[in-house]
N, C-alpha and C positions, 0 to 999 in steps of 0.2 A: 504494500500500500504506500504510494508516494504522496508527499505533501508539498504544497507550494509555500508553506511557511518557512521563513528563514530561521536557521538554527543558531546563528551567531558564531563568532570565532573566539575561542578561549586562548588566553595568553597569561603568562606569569610576569609580574613586576613587583619588585621590592617586597618579596616574601608573601605576596597575595596573588590570588587568581581573579582575572577579570574576563568579561565577555564583551566583545566589540560587535556592533550591529548597526543597521541603518534604521533611522527613526524620522518620522515626519514632525518637524518642529516649526510652528508658525507657518505652515504651508510649504516649508522647504525641507527637502530630504537631506539629512545630515548623518555623519558617522558619530556614534556615541559609545561610551564604555560604561559598564556597571560592575562594581566589585561584587564578586561571588562569595569569597571567604578568604581567610588567612591560610597559609600552608601549615599543615599539622600532620599527625600520624594517620588520620583518616583521609584528609585531602592533601595528596602528596604529588600529583602530577596533572597535567592538562588532559590526560586521557583516562584517569582513574574514574571508577563508576560514581563515586560520591560527588566529584566536581562536575561530571557530565549531568548528573541528576539536578544539581543546583542550577546549572545553565538552562536545562530544559524547563525547570520550574519558573525561572525568571522570564524566559522567552515567551512562555505562555501568557504572562501578564502584559506583554507588549502587543498581543494580538487582539483584534476585535472579537469579543465573545459571540458565539452563536446563540440564538434563542434557545432557552432551556426548555426541554420537552416536559410534558405533563407527567411523564412517568419515566423511570429508569430501571434497567434490568438488574437482577441480583449480580453482585460482583463476581461470584463464582461462575455464573453463566457467561459473563463478559470475558472472563479469563479463557474459558474453554472455546467459546465460539468466535471471539474477535482477537483478543490480544495474543494468545499463544499461536494461532495460525499466522498472524502477521509477522511476529518475530522469527518464526521458522523460515519465512521467505527471505529475510534480510540479514540474519545473524548466523554465525558459525554453529555447527551442531554442538560443539563443546559448550558454547555460551548458552544455547537453548537448554541443554541438559542441566547446566547449573541453575538456570531459572526454574526449571521444573523441580529440581531438588529442594530449592528454597521454598517454592510454593507448597509442595507436599509436606515438608517438615515444619514450616512455620506459619504459612499464610492461609492455607486452605481452610482449616478449622476456624481460624480467626474471622475470615470473611463470610463463612457459611451463614445464610439467613440474613445478610445485610445487603442493602442497596447503596449506590453512590450518594443518593440524595440524603439519606439519613446518617451517613458516616460522618463522625466528628473527630477532631484531633485527640480528644481524651481516650478514644478507642485505641488509637495507635500508641498513645503514651502508655496505656496499660499493657499492651503487648510487649513493648520494648522493656518496660520495667520488670515484667515477668521474666523476660529472657536474661536480664542482668541478674535477677535473683537466682536463676538457674545456672549462673556462672558462665554465660556466653560472653565473649569479648567484643572489642570494638569492631573487628573485621566482620564478624557475623552480623552484628547489629547494622553495620553500614550496608551490607548486602541486602538484608531484609528491608531496610528503609528505602534503599535505592529501587528495588523491584516494586514495592508497594507504591511508592511515589510515581514510578514510571507507568504503572497501570492507570493511576488516576490522571496523569498527564495525557495519556493516550485517550482516555475517556473525555477529557476536556476538548481535545481536538475533534472528537466525534460529536461534540455538542451535548453530551449527557450531563454536564455540570459546568460551572463557571469558575470555581475555585478549588485548589488542591489542599485538602486538610492536612496532608503530610508535610506541608511547609512549616507547620507549627508543632510538629510532633518532636518531643524531646524526652530524654530520660531524667528522672530525678537524681539518680546515682550514676556517676561516671563509670562506664564499664572498664574492666582491666585492659591494658594495652596488649596487643598481640605479641606473643613470644617470637623471638628470632627463630627462623627456620634452621634446622640442623644442617651441617655440611661436613664433608670429608676433607681432611688434609691430604697433601700429596703423599705423605708417609703412609697414611691409612689406605689410600687408594692403591698404592703399589703393593702393599701387603696383601690386599684382597686379590688383586690380579695375579700376583706371583705365587701366593701360598694357599689361597682358598678356592679359587675358581679353576677347575680342570677343563671345562668346556670352552672351546675357542669362541663360540658365539657369545657366551656369557662374558668372556674377557673383552670382546669387541664392544658389546653393548655398554659395559661399565666405562670403557675408555672413551667411547663416543659421548657419553654423558659427562664423565668426570674430567676429561682432558680437552675435548672439543666443545663441550657445553651444550650439546643438543638436547632438546626436549624429548621426552618419551614418545610423543606423537610423531616427531620428526624422525626418530630412529626407526620406528616400525614402518614408516612410509618410504624408506630408502629403497631405490632400485639399483640394479647393477649398472644401468645406463648412467646413473648419477656418480658412479665411482670411477675416477681416472687414476689408476694406480701408477701409471708411467709418469704422469705430471704431478702426482701427489696432491690432487685436488678432489674436493667433494662438493657436488652441487646440492644446495639446500633450497628446495622450492615448494615442498608439499608436506602435508601432515595427514595422518590417518587417525580419526577419532570416532570411537563408537560405531565402527563399520562404515564411516564416511570418509572418502578421500577428498581433500581440499587444499587450499593454500595454507602456508604457515600462519601462526597466530598473528604475526605482524605483516604478513603479505610479502615477505622478502623473497628474492630469487638471487642467490649469491653463490659464488665459488669460494669455498673455504680451503685454506692450505691445511694439509694433514701432517701431523707429527710422524717422524720415521717409525716410531713404535707402533702407531696406529696403522700405518701402511703395512708394516710387517704382519700384524695380526690379521688385517684385511686380506693379504695375500694367502695366508694359511687357510682362512675361512673360505676364500674363493676356490682354492684347490679342493677342500673337503666337499664343497657343493658341486664339484664337477666342472669348474671354470665356466659358469654360464655367462652369456653376454647380455642377458636381459632378465627381467623378472625381479621379484622381491628379494632383498638381501636376507630378510629373516621371515621366510614363509612358514605357515603351519602345515599340517598334514593334508589340508584341503586346498592348498595353493594360495591361500589368502595371507595377509600379514598376521603375524602372531598377535595374540591378545596379551598386551604387555602386563596387565594386572595379574593374569594367570601365570605368566612367565616369572614374575617377581615372587609369587607365592610358591610356585612349584620348583623353581631353579635357584634364583638369586638368594632369597632369604634363607633357605636351608643351608646353602653353601657358605654364605658369609657368617651365619649364626645369628640367632634372635637377639643376642646381647649386643652385637656389633652392627646389626642392620638398622639404618636410619630411614632412608627412602631413596628411590631412584633420583628424585629431585635434589637430594642432598649432594649427589655427585655434581649436578649442574651448578649448584651454589658454590661448591668447592672450586669448580673450574674458574669462576669469576674471581674468587679470592686469590687463587694460585697465580693467574695471569697478572693480576694487579700487583701482587708482591714481587713478582719476577721482573716486570717491566717498569713498575713505578707509575704506571699510566692506566687509570680506570677505563679510558676509551678503548684500550685493547680488549678488556673484558666486555664492554658494551658491544663491540663489533663481533666478538666471538659468540655472544649470547643472542645477537640479533635483536637488541632492544632499540626501539625508536627514541626512547627518552633515557638519557644518562642517569637521571634521578632514580629510575626504576632499578638500574644496575647497582647504584650506590646504596640504595635503601634496603634492597631485599637479597642481593646476590654477592655482596662483598662484605666479608667479616673483618672488621677492623682489629688489628693487633693491639692488645692493651699496652704493649711496650712501645707503640709507635711514637708517642709524645716524647718519652725519655730518649729514644734513639734520635729523634729529630733535634732535640735540644743539644745532644752530644755532637751531632754532625754540624750544627750551627756554631757551636763553640769552636770546633776544629777549623771551620771556614773563617771565623773571625780572627782566630789566632794567626792564620796564614796571611791575613790581609793587613796585619800590623807592620 
């Protein structure tokens, strides 16, 4: 479903996020900006869900409201018949699956029996306060609030109501901050590859995640046509999520340089597979890409050991930290992880050494001593 409404352009300035858009002022079309929020743990980039939601909510207020109908459908009916089919057309399957999980776990029961017209901010406040009491953190609450507000914003565009009550939904108690995601150090990764994994395909998957920084969905979507062992290049252009093949999360199509160690493991796996020239690099018995969740449960976790297993994404996080520490440049990690926004890399995928400040002071002392 396409809309002629302008969405505005989000940008960051002086530690805050703004949206720039066109407005009719005194009969003249002008470019104006509106502050959305300050940068914090929940609102951390121009593309994060929380900032996008605030942008959508403000842009709705700049539009001429449609006449409100005499009746409005139940929210649950609108989700099933309008909102979900619409987002399935425009969003990636992984995003839609995330929406469906949030709906089933948090919103379906809450919205059952309610219509848009009768819904008020205190209903949303109670939901979020209940989630805080159940020990859910900031990230979960941000996802719940973002989806709920998005449903109402969509309903406003369809003329079912004129105001979004979720604009005024807040929690009485501040939820706990999200914990930093686990990561593997280079030492831990090499111990796993050399001493715990006997299967070549398992070694390759761990190295692609922990040394190359690939996402699990990108690993299982690799084809032999993407692997250039002579040039030492790996083409990254697609992802396989829940049985659907599509573009990568950020839509990139790049040629990544491969480490000699990764090339060596790739060659061994290529030989074991019969040196194919095309097809999936990691196929299952039916010829489709492997189910990475099942692979982790059946192969990786038992081999690494329950005590030492963190997650497949922990290898990817470790890759960002390893590259940054070796190069001293976080942009190397951003390029390897294929992030569009450096702040995403810095915030979620690079673990800062606690000794970094002391080491920096020592280096500065040495540099000052040489300059005397």
